[in-house]
C-alpha positions as CSV (number, residue, x, y, z in Angstrom):
1,M,1.0,23.0,17.5
2,S,0.9,19.8,19.5
3,G,-0.8,18.0,16.6
4,L,2.3,18.6,14.5
5,V,4.3,16.5,17.0
6,I,2.3,13.5,15.9
7,L,1.6,14.4,12.3
8,I,5.1,15.1,11.1
9,P,6.6,11.7,12.3
10,V,3.6,9.9,10.9
11,A,4.0,11.6,7.5
12,L,7.7,10.9,7.5
13,F,7.1,7.2,8.3
14,M,4.5,6.9,5.6
15,G,6.8,8.5,3.0
16,I,9.7,6.2,3.9
17,C,7.4,3.2,3.7
18,G,6.1,4.3,0.3
19,L,9.7,4.8,-1.0
20,A,10.7,1.4,0.4
21,F,7.8,-0.3,-1.3
22,F,8.6,1.5,-4.6
23,F,12.2,0.3,-4.5
24,W,11.0,-3.3,-3.6
25,A,8.7,-3.2,-6.7
26,M,11.6,-2.0,-8.9
27,R,13.9,-4.7,-7.6
28,H,11.2,-7.4,-8.2
29,D,10.5,-6.3,-11.8
30,Q,6.9,-5.2,-11.1
31,F,7.3,-2.4,-13.8
32,E,9.0,-4.5,-16.4
33,D,6.1,-5.0,-18.9
34,L,3.6,-2.1,-18.6
35,D,2.4,-2.4,-22.3
36,G,1.6,-6.0,-21.9
37,A,-0.6,-5.4,-18.9
38,A,-2.4,-2.6,-20.7
39,Q,-3.1,-4.8,-23.8
40,R,-4.2,-7.7,-21.7
41,V,-7.2,-5.7,-20.5
42,L,-8.4,-5.3,-24.1
43,I,-8.0,-9.0,-25.1
44,D,-11.3,-10.8,-25.2
45,E,-10.8,-14.3,-23.8
46,E,-13.9,-16.4,-24.4
47,D,-14.3,-19.7,-22.7
48,E,-14.4,-22.5,-25.2
49,P,-17.6,-24.6,-25.0
50,S,-17.2,-28.1,-23.6
């Protein structure tokens, strides 16, 4: 029971931090171009020889 006194506030703090970071990412357009990031992984960029 005494463990809950520590775990519940820690869990609430972590949840609020996660929600704050999510809203920060939304405000700074981090989720704007999800398809472009997925396609960039597949593009083969070869270095041109000098």
